[in-house]
N, C-alpha and C positions, 0 to 999 in steps of 0.2 A: 504494500500500500504506500502510496506517495502522499505526503501531507505538505501543503503549502500554507504557511501561517504568516499573515501580514499584520503587524501591529503598527498602525499609523502613528499613534501617539501614546506614550506611557507617562502618566502624570504621577509624580512622586512628591507628595506634600510632606513637609516636616522632616525630611531625612537629614541627619547630621553628617553630611558628606561635603567634600570640597568639589568644586566644579571640575577639577582635573580628574576626579575619580569616575566621572560619568561613563567614559568608554569602557572602563574595567567592569563596571556594574552591568552595562549593556551586554558585554561579552559573556558574563556569568549568567545573565538571564537567558541568553540564547543557548548556551551550553546545557543548562539545567532543563529548559523546556524541551530541547531536542532529546535529551535522555528520557524524560518523562513520557513524551509522545511516542518514542521508539518502543517503549515497554508496553504499548497498547493502551495508554491512558487517554482516551478520547470518547466523549459521549456518543452513543449510537446515533443520536440526532445529527451530529456533525460528520459522522463517517461517510455519509453519502454526499457531502458538500453542504455549504451553508455559510452564513455570516452572523456574527453577533455585533450589532452596532455599538453596544456599550457593555463593558464588563467591569463590575466593581469587585476588586479583589478584597479578600478579608484583611483585617488589620494585622500587621506583623509587629513583633517586638524585637527591638535591636538593643544590644548592649553597647555601651560607650566604647568606642574604638573598634567596632566591628569592621572586618575587612570588606573591601568591595566585592570579593568573591562570595563571601557569606551573605552579604546584603542581596546580591543578585540572585543567589540560589533561593533565598526566602521569598523574594518577589516572584520568581518563576513558579514556585510552589503555590503561592496565593493565586496567581493567574491560572495555573493549571487546574486548580479546584473548580474554577468557573467553567472551563471547557471540558472537564472530565465528568461532570455531574450527569447522572442519569435523569432523563425527563420525567 
């Protein structure tokens, strides 16, 4: 199965990160979402195609000094929950 995922915009409010860490967080989100989707984590509703115009991820908790890789992985898991839900 081939999955094409396009995230037009990812809004991250209140993250204690520096602007220079954005690309590292983005790479971590992509890597973790790829891993989760490759393991079959996609709702049956989206397996045949579809779009979600807006997805609100759950809140995540970060500890002070969290690495960009750790932040990105948590964001990816929060997004994945929204696209892996069963209808």
